C-alpha positions in Angstrom: 97.4 71.8 136.9 98.6 74.9 138.9 96.5 75.9 141.9 96.5 79.7 142.4 96.1 80.6 146.1 97.6 82.6 148.9 99.5 79.7 150.6 102.6 80.1 148.5 101.6 78.0 145.5 102.0 79.5 142.0 99.3 82.0 141.1 97.7 81.9 137.7 96.4 84.5 135.4 93.3 84.9 137.6 95.1 87.2 140.2 96.2 89.7 137.6 92.8 89.7 135.9 90.9 90.2 139.2 93.3 93.0 140.4 92.8 94.7 137.0 89.0 94.4 137.2 89.1 95.7 140.9 91.1 98.7 139.8 88.7 99.6 137.0 85.7 99.3 139.3 87.3 101.2 142.1 88.2 104.0 139.7 84.7 104.2 138.4 83.3 104.6 141.9 85.4 107.6 142.8 83.1 110.1 141.2 83.8 113.7 140.1 85.6 116.0 142.6 83.9 119.2 143.7 84.9 122.5 142.1 86.8 123.7 145.1 89.0 120.5 145.0 91.9 120.1 142.6 90.7 118.4 139.4 92.3 115.3 137.9 93.7 115.8 134.4 92.3 113.2 131.9 94.9 110.7 130.9 94.3 111.5 127.2 95.2 115.2 127.9 98.7 114.3 129.3 101.9 114.0 127.3 102.8 110.4 126.5 105.6 110.1 129.1 103.4 111.4 132.0 100.5 109.2 130.9 102.7 106.1 131.2 104.1 107.2 134.5 100.6 107.7 135.9 99.5 104.3 134.8 102.5 102.7 136.5 101.9 104.6 139.8 98.2 103.6 139.8 99.0 99.9 139.4 101.5 100.0 142.3 99.0 101.8 144.6 96.2 99.4 143.8 98.4 96.4 144.6 99.5 98.0 147.9 96.0 98.7 149.0 94.5 95.3 148.0 93.6 92.7 150.6 94.1 89.2 149.5 91.5 86.5 150.4 90.8 83.0 149.1 87.6 81.6 147.5 87.1 77.9 146.7 85.9 76.7 143.3 85.4 73.1 142.2 87.4 70.8 140.0 85.3 67.9 138.8 88.0 65.8 137.3 89.8 63.0 139.2 91.3 64.5 142.4 94.3 63.1 144.3 93.3 59.8 145.9 90.8 59.0 143.1 88.0 61.3 144.3 85.8 62.7 141.6 85.7 66.3 142.9 88.1 68.6 144.7 88.0 72.2 146.0 90.5 74.5 144.4 91.6 77.6 146.3 91.8 80.8 144.2 93.3 84.1 145.3 91.2 87.2 145.0 91.8 90.9 146.0 89.5 93.3 147.7 90.3 97.0 147.9 90.2 98.4 151.5 87.2 96.4 152.7 85.5 97.4 155.9 86.1 94.6 158.5 82.4 94.1 159.3 81.6 93.9 155.5 84.4 91.4 154.7 82.3 88.2 155.0 79.6 89.6 152.7 82.1 90.9 150.2 84.1 87.6 150.0 81.0 85.5 149.6 79.6 87.8 147.0 82.8 87.6 145.1 82.6 83.8 145.3 79.0 83.9 143.9 80.0 86.2 141.1 83.1 84.3 140.0 82.9 82.6 136.6 86.0 80.4 136.2 86.2 80.7 132.4 86.2 84.5 132.6 89.3 84.5 134.9 91.3 82.0 132.9 90.3 78.9 134.8 88.1 76.9 132.4 88.9 73.6 134.1 87.0 74.7 137.2 83.3 75.1 137.9 81.3 77.2 140.4 78.1 75.4 141.5 76.9 78.3 143.6 74.0 79.9 141.6 75.1 83.2 140.1 71.7 84.8 141.1 72.2 83.9 144.8 71.9 87.1 147.0 73.6 87.6 150.3 70.9 89.0 152.5 72.9 89.2 155.7 76.3 88.1 156.9 77.3 88.6 160.5 80.0 87.0 162.7 79.5 86.1 166.4 81.6 83.8 168.5 83.4 82.3 165.5 80.1 81.6 163.6 79.1 83.3 160.4 75.4 83.7 160.3 74.8 83.7 156.6 71.4 84.5 155.1 71.0 83.8 151.4 68.2 84.0 148.9 66.3 80.9 147.8 68.3 80.4 144.7 70.7 78.1 146.6 67.9 76.0 147.8 66.5 75.4 144.3 69.4 73.4 142.8 69.7 69.6 143.0 71.2 68.1 146.1 74.7 67.1 144.7 75.4 70.6 143.4 73.9 72.1 146.6 76.4 70.0 148.7 79.3 71.3 146.6 78.1 74.9 146.7 77.7 74.8 150.5 81.1 73.2 150.9 82.6 76.1 148.8 80.9 78.6 151.0 82.0 77.0 154.2 85.7 76.7 153.1 85.7 80.2 151.7 84.2 81.7 154.9 86.5 79.8 157.2 89.6 81.0 155.2 89.0 84.7 155.7 92.3 85.8 157.1 91.3 88.5 159.5 88.3 87.0 161.1 88.1 83.9 163.4 85.3 82.1 161.5 85.2 78.4 162.3 81.7 77.5 161.0 78.7 78.8 159.1 75.0 78.8 160.1 72.8 78.9 157.0 69.5 80.7 156.6 67.4 81.0 153.4 65.3 84.1 153.3 65.7 84.5 157.0 64.7 81.0 158.0 67.2 78.4 159.4 67.6 75.5 157.1 69.0 72.0 157.1 71.9 71.6 154.7 73.5 68.6 153.1 77.0 67.7 154.3 79.3 64.9 153.2 77.3 62.3 155.0 73.7 63.1 155.7 72.2 66.5 156.6 73.1 69.0 159.3 69.9 70.0 161.2 68.4 73.5 160.7 70.2 76.1 162.9 73.3 73.9 163.4 76.6 75.6 162.3 78.5 73.7 159.6 82.3 73.5 159.7 85.0 72.0 157.5 84.8 68.9 159.7 81.4 68.2 158.1 83.2 67.8 154.8 86.0 65.5 155.9 87.2 64.5 152.4 87.4 68.1 151.2 89.1 69.0 154.5 91.7 66.3 154.1 92.4 67.5 150.5 92.7 71.2 151.4 94.8 70.4 154.5 97.1 68.4 152.3 97.5 71.4 149.9 98.2 73.8 152.8 100.8 71.4 154.3 102.5 71.0 151.0 102.8 74.8 150.6 104.6 75.2 153.9 
């Protein structure tokens, strides 16, 4: 099975699909220019040769302005070493994100990702799709992440997987020195399940709290070098 990510391994169809979706959404957000500004000519009004040229140029510009990040989904088959679950890094693109909004945007993309819709039906995403990011701030290497109660309402095994996904995704943000995540639910610090036991409320959780996943991801990264 190929593992698409930004560490040099082969990327799958998900990257192209996500970039295409990002391009459409970004274009939709541009709005209509004011009358005193030059107006864009609709693509359908252009000659065929110019229309094709415009499409090619847009694709190149979108690729150049995209920032690549990594989210982690879950493979529930037999992982290397005989484990039943593994984390799978998946490359995503964000168009010109503001640095202070980057953690929120990356976690929101993780929450919204449906593996079968991006061509990865062998993976799952235990993070509930209706989870809301209420706040996401970084201080001294810790991401203080406030989420809605949806995450707290799933059974413990799935909750452990979802929290591991979030921790590995947050600590893989390229431009921010995030080493751990402190979780809140609706503004209140909460205890969270880790690989062995539970981390107390208010205690930051790092990759070291999920040693099996850490060893697996470290092995993937080492193999890609």
